[in-house]
C-alpha angles and dihedrals in degrees: 000000000000114000105223095197095054093047091052096046096049123056113234092226138013116248114229133187111246131157125210090250090054091051093047091050090050093051091045090053090052093049101033099146097039121105111262105173136004127188142169097047118151138154089263102047141019119251135220132265137198129200126225090255092054091047091049094051094048093044089051089054092048094045090056089059095051109098116227118245127216114326092023097284128075113237098204135013126190116212114205101192136114116256108278145088094310091056091049089052094048091047093051090046092052090050090050087057090051092250131141116235112227 
């Protein structure tokens, strides 16, 4: 039997504050040695790969270089890069700073 009164008085889960960057960092730590991105593959030559751990370390370095905006966190960041691993790193770094990539 389900007690309706007890289910209404207690929340089924606790709400926590978590940014997309925090969640990405948590997942990258859990899958540190798994392949995250690959690029440059063609029928003539092999490409390159990066693991989640490598991506997290590089994004952390880039995030430290991003200057905070008003209120300590930038609201929006424009990334002017071609699609590729650098764009992925920059996007991840922006998310780690709590910013929205535009």
